[in-house]
Every structure is written in structure tokens, then in C-alpha cells.
C-alpha positions as CSV (number, residue, x, y, z in Angstrom):
1,X,19.5,-9.5,-14.0
2,X,22.1,-6.6,-13.8
3,X,21.6,-2.9,-12.6
4,X,23.9,-0.4,-14.7
5,X,26.6,1.5,-12.3
6,X,24.3,4.5,-13.3
7,X,21.6,3.1,-11.0
8,X,23.5,4.0,-8.0
9,X,23.5,7.8,-8.9
10,X,19.9,7.1,-9.1
11,X,19.5,5.5,-5.9
12,X,21.6,8.1,-4.4
13,X,18.9,10.9,-5.4
14,X,15.8,8.5,-4.5
15,X,17.2,8.9,-0.6
16,X,16.6,12.7,-1.0
17,X,13.6,12.7,-2.8
18,X,12.2,9.4,-2.2
19,X,8.2,7.6,-2.2
20,X,5.0,8.2,-1.8
21,X,3.0,5.9,0.8
22,X,-0.7,6.1,2.9
23,X,-3.5,7.1,1.8
24,X,-7.2,6.4,2.6
25,X,-7.3,9.0,3.5
26,X,-3.7,8.9,3.2
27,X,-0.9,10.6,1.7
28,X,1.2,12.4,-1.4
29,X,5.1,11.7,0.2
30,X,8.1,11.1,-1.0
31,X,10.3,9.4,0.8
32,X,12.8,6.3,1.7
33,X,15.2,5.3,-1.1
34,X,15.7,1.9,-2.0
35,X,18.9,-0.1,-2.0
36,X,20.1,-3.1,-3.0
37,X,20.3,-6.1,-0.1
38,X,18.2,-7.6,2.6
39,X,17.4,-6.9,5.9
40,X,17.8,-9.8,8.7
41,X,15.0,-12.3,7.4
42,X,11.6,-12.4,9.8
43,X,10.3,-15.3,10.4
44,X,6.9,-14.7,8.6
45,X,6.2,-16.5,5.6
46,X,6.0,-13.1,4.2
47,X,8.9,-11.6,4.6
48,X,10.2,-15.3,3.0
49,X,7.9,-14.4,-0.1
50,X,7.9,-10.9,-0.5
51,X,10.6,-7.7,-0.5
52,X,11.7,-6.5,2.4
53,X,13.5,-2.5,1.8
54,X,16.5,-2.4,3.4
55,X,16.5,1.2,3.3
56,X,12.8,1.8,5.0
57,X,12.0,4.6,7.2
58,X,11.9,2.3,9.6
59,X,14.9,0.7,9.2
60,X,17.0,3.8,8.9
61,X,15.1,4.7,12.6
62,X,16.8,1.5,14.2
63,X,20.2,2.3,13.3
64,X,19.9,6.0,14.4
65,X,18.3,4.8,17.5
66,X,21.2,2.3,17.7
67,X,23.3,5.1,17.6
68,X,21.7,7.1,20.0
69,X,21.8,4.3,22.5
70,X,18.0,3.7,22.5
71,X,18.2,0.0,22.4
72,X,15.0,-0.5,23.4
73,X,13.1,1.3,21.3
74,X,14.9,0.1,18.6
75,X,14.1,-3.7,19.3
76,X,10.5,-2.6,19.3
77,X,11.1,-0.8,16.0
78,X,12.4,-3.9,14.4
79,X,8.9,-5.2,14.7
80,X,8.2,-3.0,11.6
81,X,11.5,-2.8,9.7
82,X,11.8,-6.6,9.2
83,X,8.4,-7.0,7.9
84,X,7.8,-6.6,3.5
85,X,6.0,-3.5,2.9
86,X,4.5,-1.6,-0.5
87,X,6.1,0.8,-2.0
88,X,4.2,4.2,-3.1
89,X,6.3,5.7,-6.0
90,X,5.7,9.3,-5.9
91,X,5.8,12.2,-8.9
92,X,5.8,12.1,-12.6
93,X,8.4,9.5,-12.9
94,X,7.9,6.0,-10.6
95,X,10.4,4.1,-12.7
96,X,13.3,4.6,-11.1
97,X,12.5,3.4,-7.8
98,X,10.4,0.8,-9.1
99,X,13.8,-0.4,-11.4
100,X,15.8,-0.3,-8.2
101,X,13.1,-2.1,-5.6
102,X,12.6,-4.5,-8.3
103,X,16.0,-5.7,-9.2
104,X,17.2,-6.1,-5.6
105,X,13.8,-8.4,-5.3
106,X,14.8,-10.7,-8.4
107,X,18.5,-11.1,-6.9
108,X,16.6,-12.6,-3.6
109,X,13.6,-14.5,-5.3
110,X,11.1,-12.2,-3.9
111,X,8.1,-10.5,-5.0
112,X,8.2,-6.7,-4.6
113,X,5.0,-5.1,-3.4
114,X,3.4,-1.7,-4.7
115,X,0.6,0.8,-4.9
116,X,-0.1,2.8,-7.8
117,X,-1.8,6.0,-6.5
118,X,-1.8,8.8,-9.2
119,X,-5.5,9.0,-9.9
120,X,-6.7,12.3,-11.3
121,X,-8.7,13.8,-8.7
122,X,-7.6,11.7,-5.6
123,X,-9.0,11.7,-2.7
124,X,-11.9,14.1,-3.3
125,X,-9.1,16.8,-2.1
126,X,-8.6,15.9,0.9
127,X,-5.2,15.3,3.2
128,X,-3.8,13.0,0.0
129,X,-5.4,15.3,-2.6
130,X,-3.4,15.9,-6.1
131,X,-2.6,12.7,-8.3
132,X,-2.3,13.0,-12.4
133,X,-2.9,16.3,-14.1
134,X,-5.6,14.9,-16.5
135,X,-6.8,11.5,-18.3
136,X,-3.5,11.6,-20.8
137,X,-1.2,12.0,-17.8
138,X,-2.5,9.1,-16.0
139,X,-2.4,7.1,-19.0
140,X,1.7,8.3,-19.7
141,X,2.4,7.8,-15.6
142,X,0.8,3.9,-15.6
143,X,2.6,3.3,-18.6
144,X,6.0,4.1,-17.2
145,X,4.8,2.3,-14.1
146,X,4.0,-1.2,-15.7
147,X,7.1,-1.0,-18.4
148,X,9.3,-0.3,-15.2
149,X,8.3,-3.7,-13.8
150,X,9.4,-5.7,-16.8
151,X,9.0,-9.2,-16.1
152,X,9.5,-9.3,-12.2
153,X,7.4,-10.3,-9.6
154,X,5.0,-7.7,-8.6
155,X,1.9,-7.4,-6.9
156,X,0.5,-4.3,-7.1
157,X,-2.3,-2.8,-5.4
158,X,-4.5,-0.6,-7.6
159,X,-5.4,3.0,-6.6
160,X,-7.0,3.0,-3.2
161,X,-9.9,4.4,-2.4
162,X,-10.9,5.3,-6.3
163,X,-13.5,3.1,-6.5
164,X,-14.7,3.3,-3.2
165,X,-14.9,7.2,-3.6
166,X,-17.0,6.7,-6.6
167,X,-20.0,4.7,-4.8
168,X,-20.0,7.1,-1.5
169,X,-20.3,9.9,-3.8
170,X,-17.4,11.8,-2.2
171,X,-15.7,12.3,-6.0
172,X,-18.1,14.4,-8.2
173,X,-20.0,12.5,-10.9
174,X,-18.7,14.5,-14.0
175,X,-15.8,12.7,-12.9
176,X,-17.0,9.3,-12.3
177,X,-17.3,7.4,-16.5
178,X,-13.8,8.9,-16.7
179,X,-12.2,7.1,-13.6
180,X,-13.7,3.8,-14.6
181,X,-12.4,3.9,-17.8
182,X,-8.9,4.8,-16.6
183,X,-9.3,2.2,-13.7
184,X,-9.5,-0.3,-16.6
185,X,-7.1,0.7,-18.9
186,X,-4.2,0.8,-15.7
187,X,-6.1,-3.0,-15.2
188,X,-4.7,-4.0,-18.5
189,X,-2.0,-2.2,-19.1
190,X,-0.2,-3.5,-15.7
191,X,-1.7,-6.9,-17.0
192,X,0.5,-7.2,-19.9
193,X,3.6,-7.5,-17.8
194,X,4.0,-11.4,-17.5
195,X,4.5,-11.5,-13.6
196,X,2.2,-8.9,-12.3
197,X,-0.5,-9.6,-10.2
198,X,-3.0,-6.5,-9.9
199,X,-5.5,-6.0,-7.3
200,X,-8.1,-3.0,-7.6
201,X,-9.2,-1.2,-4.0
202,X,-12.2,-2.0,-2.8
203,X,-12.3,0.4,0.5
204,X,-13.3,-1.9,4.0
205,X,-16.4,-3.0,5.3
206,X,-16.7,0.1,7.6
207,X,-17.3,2.2,4.6
208,X,-19.3,0.6,2.2
209,X,-21.2,-1.1,4.5
210,X,-23.0,-3.5,1.8
211,X,-20.3,-5.1,-0.9
212,X,-23.2,-5.3,-3.2
213,X,-22.6,-1.9,-4.1
214,X,-19.7,-2.2,-4.9
215,X,-19.7,-4.8,-8.0
216,X,-20.9,-2.8,-10.3
217,X,-18.8,0.1,-9.9
218,X,-15.8,-2.5,-9.8
219,X,-16.9,-4.4,-12.5
220,X,-16.4,-1.2,-14.4
221,X,-13.4,-0.5,-13.6
222,X,-11.8,-3.3,-14.8
223,X,-12.1,-5.8,-11.7
224,X,-12.7,-8.6,-14.5
225,X,-8.9,-8.9,-15.6
226,X,-7.5,-7.9,-12.3
227,X,-6.4,-10.7,-10.1
228,X,-9.0,-9.8,-7.6
229,X,-9.2,-6.4,-5.0
230,X,-7.7,-5.3,-1.6
231,X,-9.4,-4.4,1.2
232,X,-8.7,-2.4,4.6
233,X,-6.3,-0.5,2.8
234,X,-4.8,1.8,5.6
235,X,-7.3,1.4,7.6
236,X,-7.9,-0.3,11.1
237,X,-11.1,-3.1,10.2
238,X,-10.6,-6.4,12.1
239,X,-9.0,-9.3,10.1
240,X,-12.3,-11.5,10.9
241,X,-14.4,-8.9,9.3
242,X,-12.4,-7.9,6.8
243,X,-12.1,-11.6,5.6
244,X,-15.9,-12.2,5.8
245,X,-16.8,-9.1,3.8
246,X,-14.3,-10.3,1.6
247,X,-15.6,-13.7,1.0
248,X,-19.3,-12.1,0.1
249,X,-18.0,-9.6,-2.3
250,X,-15.7,-12.1,-3.5
251,X,-19.2,-14.2,-4.0
252,X,-20.9,-11.5,-6.0
253,X,-17.7,-11.3,-8.5
254,X,-17.8,-14.5,-9.3
255,X,-15.3,-15.7,-6.8
256,X,-12.7,-13.3,-7.4
257,X,-10.0,-13.6,-4.9
258,X,-8.4,-10.3,-2.5
259,X,-5.7,-9.4,0.0
260,X,-6.2,-7.6,2.9
261,X,-4.1,-4.8,4.5
262,X,-3.4,-5.6,7.9
263,X,-0.6,-3.6,8.9
264,X,-2.3,-1.3,11.7
265,X,-5.2,-3.4,12.5
266,X,-4.3,-5.2,15.6
267,X,-6.3,-3.3,17.9
268,X,-9.0,-3.1,15.5
269,X,-10.5,0.7,14.8
270,X,-10.8,3.4,17.0
271,X,-14.7,3.7,19.0
272,X,-16.7,6.8,18.5
273,X,-16.8,8.9,15.4
274,X,-16.3,6.8,12.3
275,X,-15.4,10.0,10.0
276,X,-12.3,10.5,12.5
277,X,-11.3,7.5,13.0
278,X,-8.9,6.6,10.3
279,X,-7.1,9.5,10.9
280,X,-3.6,8.6,13.1
281,X,-5.7,7.0,15.5
282,X,-4.2,6.6,18.9
283,X,-3.8,3.3,20.4
284,X,-3.9,1.2,17.7
285,X,-1.2,-1.6,17.1
286,X,0.5,-3.5,14.2
287,X,-1.8,-6.2,12.9
288,X,-0.9,-9.9,11.3
289,X,2.3,-10.0,9.6
290,X,2.6,-10.5,6.0
291,X,1.9,-13.9,4.9
292,X,0.2,-16.0,2.3
293,X,-1.0,-18.2,4.3
294,X,-4.7,-17.2,5.4
295,X,-6.8,-20.3,5.7
296,X,-9.6,-18.7,3.4
297,X,-8.8,-20.1,-0.2
298,X,-10.0,-16.4,-1.7
299,X,-8.2,-14.8,0.7
300,X,-4.7,-14.6,-0.9
301,X,-2.5,-12.8,1.5
302,X,-2.4,-10.6,5.0
303,X,0.0,-7.7,3.6
304,X,1.3,-4.6,4.5
305,X,0.0,-2.1,1.9
306,X,0.4,1.1,4.1
307,X,3.6,1.5,5.2
308,X,3.4,1.1,9.1
309,X,4.5,4.7,11.4
310,X,3.9,6.8,8.1
311,X,1.3,9.3,9.0
312,X,-2.6,9.6,7.4
313,X,-2.3,13.4,7.5
314,X,-1.9,16.2,9.8
315,X,-4.5,15.3,12.3
316,X,-3.9,14.2,16.1
317,X,-0.1,16.1,15.9
318,X,1.0,14.2,12.7
319,X,3.0,15.3,9.7
320,X,2.0,15.9,6.4
321,X,0.4,12.2,4.8
322,X,2.5,9.9,4.2
323,X,5.6,11.2,6.3
324,X,7.5,9.0,8.8
325,X,6.4,9.5,12.0
326,X,8.6,7.7,14.5
327,X,6.8,8.5,17.6
328,X,3.3,6.8,16.1
329,X,5.4,3.7,14.8
330,X,7.0,2.8,18.0
331,X,3.4,3.0,19.6
332,X,2.1,0.6,17.1
333,X,5.2,-1.8,17.5
334,X,4.7,-1.5,21.5
335,X,0.8,-2.1,21.2
336,X,1.6,-5.2,19.4
337,X,3.7,-7.1,21.9
338,X,0.1,-7.7,23.7
339,X,-1.1,-9.5,20.9
């Protein structure tokens, strides 16, 4: 697969405008550029299967700290920079980011991780409020997203929080039917791409505590056509709790597979008020590195879906949702040393 020279100009523009990331109560962000080449391969299976962004915020921070003589901090931050993490394309046109990443990944024979996060009335007006201006705008956006994937190997986590916010009542009732319809259409459109896997987000075990409450909303949102569902996106629930919950939900969905976000769950969730525990909680750590070796037949992969070090929102001194926060990233990496 060749890339026209004009793509280089696009990539230079992306350096300034970038990507979105966060959610889950997480983000609208414009951030990191995607360029060709790869970071030094890490030993995890995930780094062999999934593409590592060589121009991620973490990688750029490592280089900056090296120039500043902060070698110890740079070494710690490599624990993030050398692992694959999902890209969250932002803005009305996701195509340049997606094409650049998939073309780079194709040259290395790897799969690219993406999050599609643009559903209308997103995040109930909270830290990551926004999304497409309406149903037709969303259909056009997801069409561009899917078209840009082409025949590349990609894994897409579809609309973090969207279904769970229907179940918990956060999203007003007048939007429910439209959202379920749009999600079903999005699954169908993305699955027209021959090598794209789609996992519809299903929240986390600390949010919708009884997984059976998700079954019918997920079905109405197109889970039967998807490859499975995603859990713990941008959250901190432990591998054990999330795996147990996922297996239960999988059984109720007729054996659907799932993936789990382990980007920041190394120390589990913060204790205390659950309504505040999701937003930049202190003392957290990196979790299981991305891998397809899970030991559970229904669990397809542990993934870093939330990009570690990107803020959940303007809480606890953090920047806007999805913005790179090097101090928080360093804490995640440092705390993971004890694992």
C-alpha cells in the first residue's frame, strides 16, 4: 500500500491539530500526530499484534525529557510510549488520521486500534460533551470513518458510554431510540470493511452492576452484528472483576466475545465516593499490557483503549478531557513498578 507524497503535508498538519482521546467520562481532544515508523518493539504480545504510534504524546514527552537530562523520568515513561494504545480521531473529518495510521500499521503487518466517539448528545453534557450535531451528521461521520479504514486490519471500540448512559438514565429518554438506531447503523457500516472488528462499548462492572440490564439495549444497538463488546473503557476496575462481569454478559448475549481496557487499572479503582472516582484519581497505575493472550476464551484482548496520561477532565488539577498530562502519566508509570 503506497502513500502519496501529499500525505506528508497532512501529517504535519495533524501534529498541530491531532487526535481526540478520553471519555467515560472522558474527552473531546485534539492531539498527537501520526507518523510513519515504529517505536522500539516492547515484549508484550500486544506490541507484536497492534501498531504502536511513534509520535504519541508519551513518545514526544520521552524525547523532551531526554533532551532536558531527565533520563530517569524518560525511562519510566517508556512504559507507556512503547505500548500500543487506541487513537481517538476527532473533528468532522477523521479520515487523515485513520489513513495515516492504517498505512503505517500495514507496512509493519499490524492492527490499528481506534475509538469512534462522536455520538450526538455525548457524555450527557459532562466533561466530554459534544459529538455530532445530529443523526445525519453522525451517519456522514461514521461513513468517513469506515471508508478511511479500507481493507486495513483494524479494531474499533464503538462509542464509549453510549449504551450505558441509556441504561442509567443520564441520556434523556427522547434520544434513546435514535441513539440505538445510530449505533446499529454504525456497527453495520463499519462491518462492511473486510478486516475491521467492532466492539460496542458496554460500560464497566461498577457502573451498571447487573449486566442483564444491558442485554436488550445492546441488542437494539446492533450487538448481534458486532464482533463483541468492550468493558472498562477509561475506567479502573480490576482485571478479575471485569473479566467475571464480561463472562456473565457474554453468556446473556449468546456467547459474544469482549475486550477490556487495562490502561490504568493496575491498582484498581479509587475508594470512596464512586461519583468522583473516575476522574483523574490519584495513586493509579498502568495495568496489564496489551495482549491477545487472556486465558479466557470469550475475552479477545486486554487493550489500552484510554491513552494513559491523557486527562479525564478538569478535576484534581487536570487539563481539559483528553489533553496530555505528563505528571499524571509519570505517576501511572511509576506506580506500575510495584506490580
